[in-house]
N, C-alpha and C positions, 0 to 999 in steps of 0.2 A: 504494500500500500504506500502511496506517496507520503513523503515525510511531513508535508504541510497539513495533513489531516490531524485535527486536535485529538489528544489523548483523553479529552474530557467528554467524549461522546457517550451519552447515557442511553439514548433510545435510537434503535435502528429499525427502519421499516423496509421490508423486502417484498416486492411484487413480482409474481410470475403466474401466468395463466396456462391452461392446457388440460390435457387428459392425465391418465395414470402415469404414463411414461414421463411426461413433463414434471409431474409432482415428485417422481423419484429423483430426477435430475435436480429439482429444486431442493430436496432434502440434502443431497450431497453438497450443494452450494451453501446451504444454511450451515452445514457442519463446518465448512471452511470459514465462513464469516464468524462463527462462534469461536473458532481457534484464534482468529485474528483479533477479535474483540471479546475476550472472555468475561469482562465485567459489564458489558452492555446488555440492556434488555432488548431482545430481538423479537419483532412481531412479523409474522409471515402473513401476506395477503394473497389470496388465491380464489379461484372460482369453485373449488371443491377439494375432495380427497383429504379431508382433515385427519383421517386415520393414519395417513402416511406422514403428514407434516408435524403433528402435535409433539412428537418426540424430539424435534429439531429446533423448536422455537419456544419462547416463553408464552406466547399467545398466538392463536391463529384466527384471522378474520376471514370469513367466507363471504365473498361478494359476487353475485351472479352476473354483474355487468361484464361485458366483454370488450369494452373500448379502453385500450391501454391509456390513452391520454386523459380520458375522463377519470379513471381510477388514480392516475398519478396526481392529478389536480386535487382529487378528493382527499388523498391520504398523505401526499408528499410533504406538505407543510407541517405535519404533526411531529416530525422526527428530526433529530440532529443530523441524521444521515439516512438517505432513502435511496434504495437500489431498485430501478425499474429493469427487470431482466426479461425483456422481450426476446423473441427468437433470434439468435445469432448476433445480438447486440446488447449493450448495457448502457444505461443512462443513470447518472448519479446526480442527485439533488442534495446539496449540502447547505446547512444553515439552520437557523431557528425560525419559528413561526413569524417573527417580526422582520428579520432581514431577508429571509428566503433567498439566499444566494444560490443561484442555480449553476451547476457545473455539469459537464457531460464528457463522455468518451464513447466513441463508436468503435466497433470491433476491428475496423480496418485502418484506424489512424496510424500514421507512419511513426509517430513518436510515442511509444508506449511507456516511456520513462516519465512523461508528464500526464498523469492520469486525471488530474483535476485542473480545469481551465476556468478561471473566474470570468464567466461571460453568460449572457442569456442563451438559453438553449435554442439552437437553430432547428426548428421543428421540421422544416423541409429537408434539411440534410439528414436528420435522424430517421425520418420516416422511410427513406429509401433502403434502410438496412433492416427493415422488418424481416426480410428474407434475402439471402444472397442471390444474385442472378447467376446464370450458368457459368460464366467465366470465373467468378469468385468462388463458386461451389467447387469447380474443378481444382482450383488452386488449394482450397482447404483440404480436399481429399488427398492431394499429393503430399501435403504437409501432415497428414494423419491427425488432424485436429478434431476433437470430439465436441459435441454441443456444450458440454460442461466446460471444457477448456476454453471455448469461445466466450462464454459468459464471464468466466473468472478472469480471463485476460482483459476483457472490456472494462471491468470495474476495479481491476487491480488487486484481486484476491488470489492468494496462493491456491493452486488447483489441488483438490483432493479427489480420491476415487471412491467407488462403491464399497470396496473392502474396508476402507478406513471409516466409512460412515455407516457401517452395518447396523441394521435394526434387529435387535434380538427378539425372536418370536418363539414361544413355547411350541415345540414340535409334538406330534402325536407319538404315542408309544410304538405304533405300527407304521413304519416308514417304507415298507416294501411295496410301493406302488409308483406308477408313472402318471404324471399329469400332462394334459394336452389342452391347448387353447388355439382355436383356428380363426379368431376374430380380429377386429381392429376397430379403432375409434369410429363411431358413427353407426355401429350395428343397431343401437337402440332406435335409430331413425330409419332403419332399413337400407343403410348405405353399405355397399361392398367396396372395399379399397383395392387398388391395383397391387398392393403388396400381399394379398391373400392367395393362398394355394387352393387348387380345386378340391372340394370336399370329397369327391370320389377317390382322389389320390390319398387323402388322409384316411379314408375308410379302409383302403387296401393295407396301409401301413399298420393301422390299429388291429385289423384282423390278423395280421402276421404276428403282432405282439401277443395277442390273445392265444394264438396257437402255441406260443412258447410258454404259456402259463402265466403271463404277466397280468397284473391287475392294473387296469387303465381307468383313470378318472378324467372326464372332460369338464373343464371349468368354462362357464359361459354366462351370458345374460339373455334376457328376454329378446326374442326376435332373431337370435343367432340359430343357425342350423345345428341340430344335434346329430352326433355320430351314433351308429347303431351298436348294440351289444356291449356298451361300456357304461360305467356309472356316471351320473351327472351331478355336478355341483352347480346349481343354477340360481342366479339372482340372489347370491348370498352377500352379506355385509363384507366390506373390504377387509376388515380385520380377520374374518374367517378365511377368506381367500388367501391372505398372507400366510396363514398357518398351513394350509394345504401346500402352498408353494415352497415353504420352508422345509416341509416334511418329506416331500416326494424325492425319490432317489434319482429321478430323471424327469426333465420337462421338455416337451416338444411344442413348437409353434413357429409361425412367421414372426418377423420382427414387429413387436408391438409393445404396449405398456406393460403387460404381464411379464415379458422377458426381463425388463428392467426391474420390475417389482421383485421378481425371483432373485435377481442378483443383489438387491438391497437386503433381503432377509437370509440369504445363504450363498455360499460359493460353490454349491453343487452344480453339476453339469446341466446345460441346456443344449438341445439341438435346434438351431435357429435358421430359418429360410429367409434369404434376402433377395430383394428385387430392385425396386426403384430407390430404396435407401441403402447406402453402402455400409458394409461392416466396419470400415475404417473410421466412420463417424458414429455409428450406432451399435457396434458390436462389442463383445467382451472377449479378451484373448483366450480365456480358459474354456470357452464354449466351443462346440463344433459348429462353425458358421458356414452354411452352404450358400454359395454365391457364384453363379456361372459367369457373370460379367460379359454376357453376350452382346449387350449394347452399352450404353453409358448411364450411370445413375441419373435419373431425371427428376428427382424431387425438386420442386419449385422451378422447373423449366417453364411450366405453365401454371396458371392459377387453379386448374382443375386436375392436376396430376394425380391426386389421391383416388379419383374415380374414373379417370380416362387416361389411357396410355399416352404420355407426352410425345413418344416417338412414333406413334401411330402404327405400331407393329403388334397390336393385340396382346400386350403384356408378355412378350416373349421371354423376358427376364425370369418370370415365375413359371411359365409353361415349359421352359427348357430344363427345369429341375425335375429329374426323373424319380419315380418311386424307388427304383433300385438304388439311387444315390442316397436317399433318406434311410432306406433299410440298411444300407452299408454302414451308415453312421450309427445306427442303433446296434449293429453287430460289433462295431468298434468299441462302443460303450460296454456291451455285455462281455466282450473278451477281456476288457481291462478292469471290469468290476471285481 
């Protein structure tokens, strides 16, 4: 953190919105802020997932508003230091409710040694960094920067990882089962994302696991499609889902929020399928990450990339992942277990 930040900071507000995966990243960042400001009171502001965040902040404010700027204006002035952690960028507001000195840093600024610039926030400049464009995304992939790394770099906080920020969860006595989740954010609204694998493929994989005598539990929510012949943990509170993820000996799924939630509660293995989002930004090294790289990661190439193939090749990235490839990964796990 820059040297000109006062040691007398008492209250820190941190804003980050999103789904389960974003909340897990948020928890890790809060862990880093706590390490850097051990004596400050930290208040997390988000649009949900309190079960994840409450162990990492002194208080959690849930606000269903989705406009970043409105939320920053609503809460920023209340704190000695306020972090606005929007995707791939960070904005810092420093000052008290009377002076309201505003400072900022965008994730791509050339001079990262000067994290705090005493000036009015350039809203036009900041807004363009809500998401990186394709050229900047390519550059970040080459540099192997994670989403957490981008946020921490932007606000001048030392980066920490999931293992350092582990959330301790009581496991079940019987941990001899495999969990699987085939969904992605938006399923509750009937949305299917481009990162999802075909359910018929998942069914073949599950049937093979059942033939081996494995107990398989599918975790899901209302409106998601259910696999046949397996147990279902459906529409359960998040703290209960965390317990299943912490307990299972193996987890399978496409890249989504539950993959990150699994890593937050345990370092056990997951087999993860990647398509439009690359493993160098969203993966974990100790997992088996399956990614064919048949085209180029296209997340945020277009505004609707989550639901429509940005390359216009019918989600080849996911369709090119074969059933045999996934079964080979499960065999690798079983042989090393």
